[in-house]
DSSP file (Angstrom, degrees, kcal/mol; ACC not computed):
  #  RESIDUE AA STRUCTURE BP1 BP2  ACC     N-H-->O    O-->H-N    N-H-->O    O-->H-N    TCO  KAPPA ALPHA  PHI   PSI    X-CA   Y-CA   Z-CA
    1    1 A X              0   0    0      0, 0.0     2,-0.3     0, 0.0   143,-0.0   0.000 360.0 360.0 360.0 140.2    7.9  -32.1   -0.8
    2    2 A X        -     0   0    0      1,-0.0     2,-0.4     2,-0.0   140,-0.0  -0.549 360.0-141.8 -73.2 131.9    8.3  -35.8   -0.1
    3    3 A X        -     0   0    0     -2,-0.3     2,-0.5     2,-0.0    -1,-0.0  -0.800  10.2-156.8 -99.9 135.3    9.5  -36.4    3.5
    4    4 A X        -     0   0    0     -2,-0.4     2,-0.7     4,-0.0   149,-0.1  -0.973   8.2-145.4-116.2 125.7   12.1  -39.2    4.0
    5    5 A X     >  -     0   0    0     -2,-0.5     4,-2.5     1,-0.2     5,-0.2  -0.792   1.2-155.3 -98.6 115.1   12.2  -40.6    7.4
    6    6 A X  H  > S+     0   0    0     -2,-0.7     4,-3.4     1,-0.2     5,-0.2   0.904  94.3  49.1 -57.0 -43.8   15.8  -41.6    8.5
    7    7 A X  H  > S+     0   0    0      1,-0.2     4,-2.5     2,-0.2    -1,-0.2   0.947 110.3  50.5 -61.1 -46.9   14.7  -44.2   11.0
    8    8 A X  H  > S+     0   0    0      2,-0.2     4,-2.3     1,-0.2    -1,-0.2   0.879 110.3  50.7 -51.1 -44.6   12.3  -45.8    8.5
    9    9 A X  H  X S+     0   0    0     -4,-2.5     4,-2.5     2,-0.2     5,-0.2   0.941 109.5  50.7 -56.7 -51.8   15.2  -45.9    6.0
   10   10 A X  H  X S+     0   0    0     -4,-3.4     4,-2.3     1,-0.2    -2,-0.2   0.891 110.6  49.3 -58.7 -39.7   17.5  -47.6    8.5
   11   11 A X  H  X S+     0   0    0     -4,-2.5     4,-1.9    -5,-0.2    -1,-0.2   0.863 107.1  54.2 -69.4 -34.6   14.8  -50.1    9.2
   12   12 A X  H  X S+     0   0    0     -4,-2.3     4,-2.9     2,-0.2    -2,-0.2   0.917 110.1  47.7 -59.2 -45.2   14.3  -50.9    5.6
   13   13 A X  H  X S+     0   0    0     -4,-2.5     4,-3.4     1,-0.2     5,-0.2   0.905 107.5  55.8 -64.6 -38.2   18.0  -51.6    5.2
   14   14 A X  H  X S+     0   0    0     -4,-2.3     4,-2.0    -5,-0.2    -1,-0.2   0.889 110.1  45.0 -59.9 -36.9   18.0  -53.8    8.2
   15   15 A X  H  X S+     0   0    0     -4,-1.9     4,-2.1     2,-0.2    -2,-0.2   0.843 112.2  53.5 -68.8 -35.1   15.2  -55.8    6.5
   16   16 A X  H  X S+     0   0    0     -4,-2.9     4,-2.5     2,-0.2     5,-0.3   0.977 108.8  46.8 -60.2 -54.5   17.1  -55.9    3.3
   17   17 A X  H  X S+     0   0    0     -4,-3.4     4,-2.4     1,-0.2     5,-0.2   0.922 114.2  48.5 -57.3 -48.0   20.3  -57.2    4.8
   18   18 A X  H  X S+     0   0    0     -4,-2.0     4,-2.4    -5,-0.2    -1,-0.2   0.892 114.1  46.9 -56.5 -40.9   18.3  -59.9    6.7
   19   19 A X  H  X S+     0   0    0     -4,-2.1     4,-1.9     2,-0.2    -2,-0.2   0.867 111.1  49.8 -73.7 -35.4   16.4  -60.9    3.5
   20   20 A X  H  X>S+     0   0    0     -4,-2.5     5,-2.0     2,-0.2     4,-0.8   0.927 112.8  49.4 -72.6 -39.9   19.6  -61.0    1.4
   21   21 A X  H ><5S+     0   0    0     -4,-2.4     3,-1.0    -5,-0.3    -2,-0.2   0.952 111.6  48.3 -65.9 -43.6   21.2  -63.3    4.2
   22   22 A X  H 3<5S+     0   0    0     -4,-2.4    -1,-0.2     1,-0.3    -2,-0.2   0.847 116.1  42.0 -68.6 -29.8   18.2  -65.6    4.3
   23   23 A X  H 3<5S-     0   0    0     -4,-1.9    -1,-0.3    -5,-0.2    -2,-0.2   0.493 108.2-125.9 -88.4  -2.2   18.1  -65.9    0.5
   24   24 A X  T <<5 +     0   0    0     -3,-1.0     2,-0.6    -4,-0.8    -3,-0.2   0.930  56.7 152.7  55.6  48.3   22.0  -66.2    0.3
   25   25 A X      < -     0   0    0     -5,-2.0    -1,-0.2    -6,-0.1     2,-0.2  -0.933  33.9-148.2-113.0 117.8   22.2  -63.3   -2.2
   26   26 A X        -     0   0    0     -2,-0.6    74,-1.5    71,-0.1    73,-0.3  -0.474  14.4-168.9 -82.3 151.5   25.4  -61.2   -2.2
   27   27 A X  E     -ab  52 100A   0     24,-3.2    26,-2.4    72,-0.2    27,-0.6  -0.956  10.1-177.5-141.6 155.1   25.5  -57.6   -3.0
   28   28 A X  E     -ab  54 101A   0     72,-1.6    74,-1.5    -2,-0.3     2,-0.3  -0.963  14.1-145.8-149.8 159.5   28.2  -54.9   -3.8
   29   29 A X  E     -ab  55 102A   0     25,-1.0    27,-3.3    -2,-0.3     2,-0.5  -0.983  14.2-165.1-134.8 140.0   27.9  -51.2   -4.5
   30   30 A X  E     -ab  56 103A   0     72,-3.3    74,-1.9    -2,-0.3     2,-0.4  -0.956  31.6-177.6-115.9 107.6   29.7  -48.5   -6.7
   31   31 A X  E     +ab  57 104A   0     25,-2.9    27,-2.8    -2,-0.5    74,-0.1  -0.886  25.6 160.7-117.3 141.7   28.6  -45.3   -5.3
   32   32 A X  S >  S+     0   0    0     72,-1.4     3,-1.4    -2,-0.4    73,-0.2   0.665  81.2  24.1-110.9 -82.3   29.3  -41.7   -6.3
   33   33 A X  T 3  S+     0   0    0     71,-0.3    72,-0.1     1,-0.3   118,-0.1   0.784 125.3  51.8 -66.0 -25.6   26.8  -39.1   -5.0
   34   34 A X  T >  S-     0   0    0     70,-0.2     3,-2.3   117,-0.1    -1,-0.3   0.623  93.3-156.4 -85.0 -11.7   25.8  -41.3   -2.1
   35   35 A X  T <   -     0   0    0     -3,-1.4    22,-0.1     1,-0.3    -2,-0.1   0.751  69.1 -36.9  41.9  43.8   29.5  -41.7   -1.2
   36   36 A X  T 3> S+     0   0    0     20,-0.2     4,-2.7    22,-0.0    -1,-0.3   0.363 102.1 122.5  98.7  -5.2   29.2  -44.9    0.6
   37   37 A X  H <> S+     0   0    0     -3,-2.3     4,-2.4     1,-0.2     5,-0.1   0.866  75.1  50.8 -62.2 -36.6   25.9  -44.5    2.3
   38   38 A X  H  > S+     0   0    0      2,-0.2     4,-2.6     1,-0.2    -1,-0.2   0.921 110.8  48.1 -55.1 -50.8   24.4  -47.5    0.8
   39   39 A X  H  > S+     0   0    0      1,-0.2     4,-2.1     2,-0.2    -2,-0.2   0.888 113.1  50.1 -60.2 -41.9   27.2  -49.7    1.8
   40   40 A X  H  X S+     0   0    0     -4,-2.7     4,-0.5     2,-0.2    -1,-0.2   0.948 109.7  49.4 -59.4 -48.2   27.0  -48.2    5.3
   41   41 A X  H >< S+     0   0    0     -4,-2.4     3,-0.7     1,-0.2    -2,-0.2   0.874 112.3  49.8 -64.7 -37.4   23.2  -48.8    5.6
   42   42 A X  H >< S+     0   0    0     -4,-2.6     3,-0.6     1,-0.2    -1,-0.2   0.868 111.4  46.4 -67.7 -36.1   23.7  -52.4    4.5
   43   43 A X  H 3< S+     0   0    0     -4,-2.1    -1,-0.2     1,-0.2    -2,-0.2   0.330  86.8  88.9 -92.8   7.5   26.5  -53.2    6.9
   44   44 A X  T << S+     0   0    0     -3,-0.7     2,-0.6    -4,-0.5    -1,-0.2   0.602  76.1  79.4 -73.0  -7.8   24.8  -51.7    9.8
   45   45 A X  S X  S-     0   0    0     -3,-0.6     3,-2.1    -4,-0.2   -30,-0.0  -0.846  93.3-107.6-102.2 132.0   23.1  -54.9   10.5
   46   46 A X  T 3  S+     0   0    0     -2,-0.6    -2,-0.1     1,-0.3    -1,-0.0  -0.193 103.5  27.8 -52.2 137.6   25.1  -57.7   12.2
   47   47 A X  T >  S+     0   0    0     -4,-0.1     3,-2.6   -26,-0.0    -1,-0.3   0.381  76.6 129.1  93.6  -1.7   26.1  -60.5    9.9
   48   48 A X  G X>  +     0   0    0     -3,-2.1     4,-2.7     1,-0.3     3,-1.9   0.711  58.3  76.7 -61.2 -18.7   26.2  -58.4    6.8
   49   49 A X  G 34 S+     0   0    0      1,-0.3    -1,-0.3     2,-0.2    -3,-0.1   0.766  83.3  67.1 -55.0 -26.6   29.7  -59.7    6.1
   50   50 A X  G <4 S+     0   0    0     -3,-2.6    -1,-0.3     1,-0.2    -2,-0.2   0.742 119.8  15.7 -68.5 -21.5   27.9  -62.8    4.9
   51   51 A X  T <4 S+     0   0    0     -3,-1.9   -24,-3.2    -4,-0.2     2,-0.7   0.552 103.5  86.0-126.4 -16.6   26.4  -60.9    1.9
   52   52 A X  E  <  -a   27   0A   0     -4,-2.7   -24,-0.2   -26,-0.2     3,-0.1  -0.826  50.3-177.0 -95.2 119.5   28.2  -57.6    1.4
   53   53 A X  E     -     0   0A   0    -26,-2.4     2,-0.2    -2,-0.7    -1,-0.2   0.675  54.6 -68.8 -88.8 -20.2   31.2  -58.5   -0.8
   54   54 A X  E     -a   28   0A   0    -27,-0.6   -25,-1.0     2,-0.0    -1,-0.4  -0.804  47.5-125.1 145.9 171.3   32.7  -55.0   -0.8
   55   55 A X  E     -a   29   0A   0     -2,-0.2     2,-0.4   -27,-0.2   -25,-0.2  -0.981   1.7-142.6-150.8 158.6   32.2  -51.6   -2.0
   56   56 A X  E     -a   30   0A   0    -27,-3.3   -25,-2.9    -2,-0.3     2,-0.7  -0.982   1.8-161.1-123.5 137.0   33.6  -48.7   -4.0
   57   57 A X  E     +a   31   0A   0     -2,-0.4     2,-0.7   -27,-0.2   -25,-0.2  -0.952  19.3 175.5-102.6 105.2   33.2  -44.9   -3.4
   58   58 A X        +     0   0    0    -27,-2.8     6,-0.1    -2,-0.7   -25,-0.1  -0.729  10.5 160.9-121.6  82.8   34.1  -43.6   -6.8
   59   59 A X        +     0   0    0     -2,-0.7     2,-0.3   -27,-0.1    -1,-0.2   0.805  60.9  56.3 -73.5 -33.9   33.5  -39.8   -6.4
   60   60 A X  S  > S-     0   0    0     -3,-0.2     4,-1.9     1,-0.1     3,-0.2  -0.677  85.0-120.7-103.9 157.4   35.6  -38.8   -9.4
   61   61 A X  H  > S+     0   0    0     -2,-0.3     4,-2.3     1,-0.2     3,-0.2   0.946 116.8  54.6 -50.7 -53.3   35.5  -39.8  -13.0
   62   62 A X  H  > S+     0   0    0      1,-0.2     4,-2.6     2,-0.2    -1,-0.2   0.832 106.5  51.1 -50.7 -43.0   39.1  -41.1  -12.6
   63   63 A X  H  > S+     0   0    0      2,-0.2     4,-1.4     1,-0.2    -1,-0.2   0.905 108.8  51.0 -66.2 -44.0   37.9  -43.3   -9.7
   64   64 A X  H  <>S+     0   0    0     -4,-1.9     5,-2.4    -3,-0.2     3,-0.3   0.906 111.9  46.5 -49.2 -53.0   35.1  -44.7  -11.8
   65   65 A X  H ><5S+     0   0    0     -4,-2.3     3,-1.8     1,-0.2    -1,-0.2   0.900 107.9  55.9 -62.9 -44.5   37.4  -45.6  -14.7
   66   66 A X  H 3<5S+     0   0    0     -4,-2.6    -1,-0.2     1,-0.3    -2,-0.2   0.832 107.1  52.4 -61.2 -25.9   40.0  -47.2  -12.3
   67   67 A X  T 3<5S-     0   0    0     -4,-1.4    -1,-0.3    -3,-0.3    -2,-0.2   0.292 133.2 -83.7 -96.7   8.7   37.3  -49.5  -11.0
   68   68 A X  T < 5S+     0   0    0     -3,-1.8     2,-0.6     1,-0.3    -3,-0.2   0.347  81.0 135.3 115.4  -2.1   36.2  -50.7  -14.5
   69   69 A X      < -     0   0    0     -5,-2.4    -1,-0.3    -6,-0.1     2,-0.1  -0.672  62.9-113.0 -80.3 124.7   33.7  -48.1  -15.9
   70   70 A X    >>  -     0   0    0     -2,-0.6     4,-1.4     1,-0.2     3,-0.8  -0.315  13.1-140.7 -59.7 128.7   34.7  -47.6  -19.4
   71   71 A X  H 3> S+     0   0    0      1,-0.3     4,-3.0     2,-0.2     5,-0.2   0.858 101.8  62.1 -56.8 -33.1   36.0  -44.0  -20.1
   72   72 A X  H 3> S+     0   0    0      1,-0.2     4,-2.6     2,-0.2    -1,-0.3   0.877 100.6  53.7 -68.4 -31.7   34.2  -44.0  -23.4
   73   73 A X  H <>>S+     0   0    0     -3,-0.8     4,-2.9     2,-0.2     5,-0.6   0.961 110.9  44.1 -58.6 -50.9   30.8  -44.3  -21.6
   74   74 A X  H  X5S+     0   0    0     -4,-1.4     4,-1.7     1,-0.2    -2,-0.2   0.926 115.7  49.2 -61.9 -46.9   31.5  -41.4  -19.4
   75   75 A X  H  <5S+     0   0    0     -4,-3.0    -1,-0.2    -5,-0.2    -2,-0.2   0.928 119.2  38.5 -57.1 -43.9   32.9  -39.3  -22.5
   76   76 A X  H  <5S+     0   0    0     -4,-2.6    -2,-0.2    -5,-0.2    -1,-0.2   0.886 134.3  16.2 -74.3 -45.1   29.8  -40.2  -24.6
   77   77 A X  H  <5S-     0   0    0     -4,-2.9    -3,-0.2    -5,-0.3    -2,-0.2   0.611 107.2-111.5-110.5 -20.6   26.9  -40.1  -22.1
   78   78 A X     << -     0   0    0     -4,-1.7     6,-0.3    -5,-0.6     3,-0.2  -0.007  28.1 -88.9  93.4 158.9   28.4  -38.1  -19.2
   79   79 A X  S    S+     0   0    0      1,-0.2     2,-0.8    -5,-0.1    -1,-0.1   0.755 123.9  61.8 -73.8 -16.7   29.2  -39.3  -15.8
   80   80 A X  S    S+     0   0    0     -6,-0.1     2,-0.3    -3,-0.1    -1,-0.2  -0.786  88.8 109.6-102.8  79.7   25.5  -38.3  -14.7
   81   81 A X  S  > S-     0   0    0     -2,-0.8     4,-2.0    -3,-0.2     5,-0.1  -0.986  81.1-115.4-155.7 154.4   23.8  -40.8  -17.1
   82   82 A X  H  > S+     0   0    0     -2,-0.3     4,-2.5     1,-0.2     5,-0.2   0.905 116.7  55.9 -56.5 -46.7   21.8  -44.1  -17.1
   83   83 A X  H  > S+     0   0    0      1,-0.2     4,-1.9     2,-0.2    -1,-0.2   0.874 106.9  48.1 -66.0 -39.1   24.8  -45.7  -19.1
   84   84 A X  H  > S+     0   0    0     -6,-0.3     4,-2.3     2,-0.2    -1,-0.2   0.910 111.8  49.6 -65.6 -41.0   27.3  -44.7  -16.4
   85   85 A X  H  X S+     0   0    0     -4,-2.0     4,-2.5     2,-0.2    42,-0.3   0.901 112.7  47.9 -59.1 -42.1   25.1  -46.1  -13.6
   86   86 A X  H  X S+     0   0    0     -4,-2.5     4,-2.2     2,-0.2    -1,-0.2   0.870 111.5  47.9 -68.8 -42.0   24.7  -49.3  -15.4
   87   87 A X  H  X S+     0   0    0     -4,-1.9     4,-2.6    -5,-0.2    -1,-0.2   0.850 111.8  53.5 -63.6 -35.6   28.4  -49.6  -16.1
   88   88 A X  H  X S+     0   0    0     -4,-2.3     4,-2.2     2,-0.2     5,-0.3   0.972 111.3  44.9 -65.9 -51.4   29.0  -48.8  -12.3
   89   89 A X  H  X S+     0   0    0     -4,-2.5     4,-2.1     1,-0.2    40,-0.2   0.917 115.7  46.7 -56.1 -45.5   26.7  -51.6  -11.3
   90   90 A X  H  X S+     0   0    0     -4,-2.2     4,-2.7     2,-0.2    -1,-0.2   0.939 111.5  49.5 -57.5 -53.9   28.1  -54.0  -13.8
   91   91 A X  H  X S+     0   0    0     -4,-2.6     4,-2.7     1,-0.2    -2,-0.2   0.886 112.4  46.7 -62.8 -43.8   31.7  -53.4  -13.0
   92   92 A X  H  X S+     0   0    0     -4,-2.2     4,-2.2     2,-0.2     6,-0.2   0.886 112.6  51.1 -67.8 -42.4   31.3  -53.7   -9.1
   93   93 A X  H  <>S+     0   0    0     -4,-2.1     5,-2.0    -5,-0.3     4,-0.5   0.944 114.7  42.9 -60.9 -47.8   29.3  -56.9   -9.5
   94   94 A X  H ><5S+     0   0    0     -4,-2.7     3,-1.1    -5,-0.2    -2,-0.2   0.952 111.7  53.4 -55.0 -54.4   31.9  -58.4  -11.7
   95   95 A X  H 3<5S+     0   0    0     -4,-2.7    -2,-0.2     1,-0.3    -1,-0.2   0.908 121.7  29.9 -57.0 -41.1   34.9  -57.3   -9.6
   96   96 A X  T 3<5S-     0   0    0     -4,-2.2    -1,-0.3    -5,-0.1    -2,-0.2   0.319 101.3-128.9-101.9  12.6   33.5  -58.8   -6.5
   97   97 A X  T < 5 +     0   0    0     -3,-1.1    -3,-0.2    -4,-0.5     2,-0.2   0.919  54.3 157.1  35.5  57.0   31.6  -61.7   -8.2
   98   98 A X      < -     0   0    0     -5,-2.0   -71,-0.1    -6,-0.2    -1,-0.1  -0.510  53.3-121.8 -95.8 170.4   28.4  -60.8   -6.2
   99   99 A X  S    S+     0   0    0    -73,-0.3     2,-0.4     1,-0.2    32,-0.3   0.779  97.3  31.1 -81.9 -28.7   24.9  -61.6   -7.2
  100  100 A X  E     -b   27   0A   0    -74,-1.5   -72,-1.6    30,-0.1     2,-0.4  -0.999  64.4-166.6-132.5 139.1   23.8  -58.0   -7.3
  101  101 A X  E     -bC  28 129A   0     28,-2.0    28,-1.9    -2,-0.4     2,-0.5  -0.943   8.4-159.4-116.0 136.5   25.8  -54.9   -8.2
  102  102 A X  E     -bC  29 128A   0    -74,-1.5   -72,-3.3    -2,-0.4     2,-0.4  -0.987   9.0-176.7-122.0 126.4   24.4  -51.4   -7.3
  103  103 A X  E     -bC  30 127A   0     24,-2.5    24,-2.7    -2,-0.5     2,-0.4  -0.980   3.3-179.8-124.0 138.9   25.7  -48.4   -9.2
  104  104 A X  E     +bC  31 126A   0    -74,-1.9   -72,-1.4    -2,-0.4     2,-0.3  -0.997   7.0 161.8-142.0 134.1   24.6  -44.8   -8.3
  105  105 A X  E     + C   0 125A   0     20,-2.7    20,-3.4    -2,-0.4     2,-0.3  -0.990  18.3 106.8-149.9 142.4   25.5  -41.5   -9.8
  106  106 A X  E     - C   0 124A   0     -2,-0.3     2,-0.4    18,-0.3    18,-0.2  -0.966  58.9 -76.6 173.7-166.3   24.0  -38.0   -9.9
  107  107 A X        -     0   0    0     16,-2.5    15,-3.0    13,-0.4    16,-0.3  -0.986  35.3-169.2-127.8 112.2   24.0  -34.5   -8.7
  108  108 A X        -     0   0    0     -2,-0.4    14,-1.2    13,-0.2    -1,-0.2   0.807  63.8 -26.3 -71.8-110.9   22.8  -33.7   -5.2
  109  109 A X  S    S+     0   0    0     12,-0.2     2,-0.3    13,-0.1    12,-0.1   0.611 121.4  34.6 -90.8 -15.3   22.2  -30.0   -4.1
  110  110 A X  S    S-     0   0    0     10,-0.1     2,-0.4     0, 0.0    12,-0.1  -0.906  87.8 -87.9-140.6 168.9   24.6  -28.2   -6.3
  111  111 A X        -     0   0    0     -2,-0.3     2,-0.8    10,-0.1     5,-0.1  -0.568  42.1-124.2 -71.6 131.0   26.1  -28.1   -9.7
  112  112 A X    >   -     0   0    0     -2,-0.4     3,-1.6     3,-0.3     7,-0.3  -0.659  14.4-154.1 -75.2 112.2   29.4  -30.2  -10.0
  113  113 A X  G >  S+     0   0    0     -2,-0.8     3,-0.7     1,-0.3    -1,-0.2   0.777  92.7  55.1 -59.2 -28.8   32.1  -27.8  -11.2
  114  114 A X  G 3  S+     0   0    0      1,-0.2    -1,-0.3     2,-0.1     3,-0.1   0.676 124.7  24.1 -81.6 -13.7   34.1  -30.8  -12.8
  115  115 A X  G X> S+     0   0    0     -3,-1.6     3,-1.6     1,-0.0     4,-1.3  -0.227  79.1 150.4-140.6  43.4   31.1  -31.8  -14.8
  116  116 A X  T <4  +     0   0    0     -3,-0.7     3,-0.1     1,-0.3    -3,-0.1   0.811  67.0  56.9 -51.0 -39.8   29.1  -28.6  -15.0
  117  117 A X  T 34 S+     0   0    0      1,-0.2    -1,-0.3    -4,-0.1    -4,-0.1   0.756 117.0  33.4 -74.0 -15.4   27.5  -29.2  -18.3
  118  118 A X  T <4 S+     0   0    0     -3,-1.6     2,-0.5    -6,-0.2    -1,-0.2   0.603  92.9 105.2-106.0 -11.8   25.9  -32.5  -17.2
  119  119 A X     <  +     0   0    0     -4,-1.3     2,-0.5    -7,-0.3    -8,-0.0  -0.638  37.1 169.4 -81.6 112.9   25.3  -31.7  -13.7
  120  120 A X    >   -     0   0    0     -2,-0.5     3,-2.7     3,-0.2   -13,-0.4  -0.950  38.5-117.2-122.3 104.8   21.6  -31.0  -12.8
  121  121 A X  T 3  S+     0   0    0     -2,-0.5   -13,-0.2     1,-0.3   -12,-0.2  -0.133  97.0  18.1 -47.9 133.4   20.9  -30.9   -9.0
  122  122 A X  T 3  S+     0   0    0    -15,-3.0    19,-2.7   -14,-1.2     2,-0.5   0.234  91.0 121.8  89.5 -12.2   18.6  -33.5   -7.9
  123  123 A X  E <   + D   0 140A   0     -3,-2.7   -16,-2.5   -16,-0.3     2,-0.3  -0.761  36.3 173.4 -88.9 128.9   19.0  -35.7  -10.9
  124  124 A X  E     -CD 106 139A   0     15,-2.6    15,-3.3    -2,-0.5     2,-0.4  -0.995  18.4-161.1-136.9 140.9   20.2  -39.3  -10.0
  125  125 A X  E     +CD 105 138A   0    -20,-3.4   -20,-2.7    -2,-0.3     2,-0.3  -0.966  14.5 177.2-118.8 136.6   20.6  -42.5  -12.0
  126  126 A X  E     -CD 104 137A   0     11,-2.4    11,-2.7    -2,-0.4     2,-0.3  -0.969   3.7-174.6-139.3 155.9   20.9  -45.8  -10.4
  127  127 A X  E     -CD 103 136A   0    -24,-2.7   -24,-2.5    -2,-0.3     2,-0.4  -1.000  15.9-147.7-155.1 144.0   21.2  -49.4  -11.7
  128  128 A X  E     -CD 102 135A   0      7,-1.9     7,-2.4    -2,-0.3     2,-0.4  -0.911  13.9-159.6-109.0 141.6   21.3  -53.0  -10.5
  129  129 A X  E     +CD 101 134A   0    -28,-1.9   -28,-2.0    -2,-0.4     5,-0.2  -0.995  14.0 172.1-120.8 126.9   23.3  -55.6  -12.3
  130  130 A X        -     0   0    0      3,-3.0   -30,-0.1    -2,-0.4   -31,-0.1  -0.640  52.3 -96.7-113.8-176.1   22.5  -59.3  -11.9
  131  131 A X  S    S+     0   0    0    -32,-0.3     3,-0.1    -2,-0.2   -31,-0.1   0.773 125.0  36.1 -66.2 -22.7   24.2  -62.2  -14.0
  132  132 A X  S    S+     0   0    0      1,-0.2     2,-0.3     0, 0.0    -1,-0.2   0.745 123.2   5.8 -98.0 -33.4   21.2  -62.0  -16.3
  133  133 A X        -     0   0    0      2,-0.0    -3,-3.0     0, 0.0     2,-0.5  -0.982  51.1-132.9-159.7 151.6   20.1  -58.4  -16.6
  134  134 A X  E     -D  129   0A   0     -2,-0.3     2,-0.4    -5,-0.2    -5,-0.2  -0.977  22.8-163.1-114.8 128.8   20.8  -54.7  -15.8
  135  135 A X  E     -D  128   0A   0     -7,-2.4    -7,-1.9    -2,-0.5     2,-0.4  -0.871   7.1-162.7-106.0 139.3   17.9  -52.6  -14.5
  136  136 A X  E     -D  127   0A   0     -2,-0.4     2,-0.3    -9,-0.2    -9,-0.2  -0.950   7.2-173.9-127.9 155.6   18.2  -48.9  -14.5
  137  137 A X  E     -D  126   0A   0    -11,-2.7   -11,-2.4    -2,-0.4     2,-0.4  -0.963  10.4-151.1-144.2 150.8   16.2  -46.0  -12.7
  138  138 A X  E     -D  125   0A   0     -2,-0.3     2,-0.4   -13,-0.2   -13,-0.2  -0.987  10.7-171.2-123.7 130.8   16.0  -42.3  -12.8
  139  139 A X  E     -D  124   0A   0    -15,-3.3   -15,-2.6    -2,-0.4     2,-0.6  -0.984  14.5-167.1-125.9 143.9   15.1  -39.9   -9.9
  140  140 A X  E     -D  123   0A   0     -2,-0.4   -17,-0.2   -17,-0.2     2,-0.1  -0.833  26.4-158.9-123.0  92.7   14.5  -36.3  -10.0
  141  141 A X        -     0   0    0    -19,-2.7     2,-0.2    -2,-0.6     3,-0.1  -0.357  15.2-122.6 -75.5 143.1   14.6  -35.3   -6.3
  142  142 A X        -     0   0    0      1,-0.1    -1,-0.1    -2,-0.1   -20,-0.1  -0.535  54.4 -73.8 -77.0 154.7   13.0  -32.3   -4.9
  143  143 A X        -     0   0    0     -2,-0.2     2,-0.3   -22,-0.1    -1,-0.1  -0.162  52.1-153.9 -52.0 138.4   15.5  -30.1   -2.9
  144  144 A X        -     0   0    0     -3,-0.1     6,-0.1     1,-0.0    -1,-0.1  -0.847  22.4-117.1-116.3 157.8   16.5  -31.5    0.3
  145  145 A X  S    S+     0   0    0     -2,-0.3     2,-0.3     4,-0.1    -2,-0.0   0.716  89.7   5.9 -69.8 -23.3   17.7  -29.6    3.4
  146  146 A X  S  > S-     0   0    0      1,-0.1     4,-2.2     0, 0.0     3,-0.3  -0.980  74.3-102.9-153.4 165.5   21.2  -31.2    3.5
  147  147 A X  H  > S+     0   0    0     -2,-0.3     4,-2.3     1,-0.2     5,-0.1   0.865 122.5  53.7 -56.8 -40.4   23.6  -33.5    1.7
  148  148 A X  H  > S+     0   0    0      2,-0.2     4,-2.5     1,-0.2    -1,-0.2   0.856 105.8  53.1 -66.4 -35.9   22.8  -36.2    4.1
  149  149 A X  H  > S+     0   0    0     -3,-0.3     4,-2.6     2,-0.2    -2,-0.2   0.903 108.9  50.1 -62.9 -46.3   19.1  -35.8    3.4
  150  150 A X  H  X S+     0   0    0     -4,-2.2     4,-2.4     2,-0.2     5,-0.3   0.952 111.3  46.7 -60.5 -48.8   19.8  -36.2   -0.2
  151  151 A X  H  X S+     0   0    0     -4,-2.3     4,-2.5     1,-0.2    -2,-0.2   0.919 113.3  47.9 -53.8 -48.4   21.8  -39.4    0.4
  152  152 A X  H  X S+     0   0    0     -4,-2.5     4,-2.1     2,-0.2    -1,-0.2   0.907 110.7  54.5 -65.9 -40.1   19.1  -40.8    2.7
  153  153 A X  H  X S+     0   0    0     -4,-2.6     4,-2.2     1,-0.2     3,-0.4   0.956 112.4  43.3 -53.2 -57.4   16.4  -39.8   -0.1
  154  154 A X  H  X S+     0   0    0     -4,-2.4     4,-2.2     1,-0.3     5,-0.2   0.869 110.5  55.3 -60.4 -42.4   18.4  -41.8   -2.7
  155  155 A X  H  X S+     0   0    0     -4,-2.5     4,-2.4    -5,-0.3    -1,-0.3   0.907 108.5  48.5 -59.8 -39.0   19.0  -44.7   -0.3
  156  156 A X  H  X S+     0   0    0     -4,-2.1     4,-2.5    -3,-0.4    -2,-0.2   0.936 111.1  48.6 -71.5 -45.3   15.2  -45.0    0.2
  157  157 A X  H  X S+     0   0    0     -4,-2.2     4,-1.5    -5,-0.2    -1,-0.2   0.912 114.5  46.7 -63.3 -34.7   14.3  -45.0   -3.5
  158  158 A X  H  X S+     0   0    0     -4,-2.2     4,-2.4     2,-0.2    -2,-0.2   0.933 111.5  51.1 -78.6 -48.4   17.1  -47.6   -4.2
  159  159 A X  H  X S+     0   0    0     -4,-2.4     4,-2.5    -5,-0.2     5,-0.3   0.958 107.6  53.5 -46.4 -59.4   15.9  -49.9   -1.1
  160  160 A X  H  X S+     0   0    0     -4,-2.5     4,-0.9     1,-0.3    -1,-0.2   0.883 112.5  43.7 -50.8 -45.1   12.4  -49.8   -2.4
  161  161 A X  H  X S+     0   0    0     -4,-1.5     4,-1.5     1,-0.2    -1,-0.3   0.850 108.0  58.6 -69.1 -34.5   13.5  -51.0   -5.8
  162  162 A X  H  X S+     0   0    0     -4,-2.4     4,-2.1     1,-0.2    -2,-0.2   0.876 102.3  54.4 -60.4 -40.0   15.9  -53.6   -4.4
  163  163 A X  H  < S+     0   0    0     -4,-2.5    -1,-0.2     1,-0.2    -2,-0.2   0.856 106.3  52.8 -69.6 -25.8   12.9  -55.3   -2.5
  164  164 A X  H  < S+     0   0    0     -4,-0.9    -1,-0.2    -5,-0.3    -2,-0.2   0.885 110.6  47.4 -76.2 -31.1   11.1  -55.6   -5.9
  165  165 A X  H  <        0   0    0     -4,-1.5    -2,-0.2     1,-0.2    -1,-0.2   0.874 360.0 360.0 -63.0 -44.9   14.2  -57.3   -7.4
  166  166 A X     <        0   0    0     -4,-2.1    -1,-0.2    -5,-0.1    -2,-0.2   0.397 360.0 360.0 -93.6 360.0   14.8  -59.8   -4.6
């Protein structure tokens, strides 16, 4: 089992926030399964208000739609899909006029009763939207001991990809 170290992840986000500030790159998130964990990690570093434009926690399908994810995408591909993650990233980037939008959706340790047909525990999609391109990623996480551990595992995979982008 891949082990995710919380302090290492927190250090990575501290470095990310510092790097974004140095490069004057703004960021925003629309999070479902991580329920705000990414935004929290980004803003744990002093001065994050200079680059963090805002964030959405869109745990329900309705919340995603209210924040700009087209209902047709969720209906056609499911809430747990590459297409939904991409739409989430793009919607939050555009809403906040940020340089990078991050969207993340997936199912953690159990099946989601509201979306049971599409919910596979451990499967997560995330995406980054820039003004020029949308990048998408898929994770198939090994079981984690807690929901917090799942959130931190996803956060680690996302920060690693963000460093490649910036």
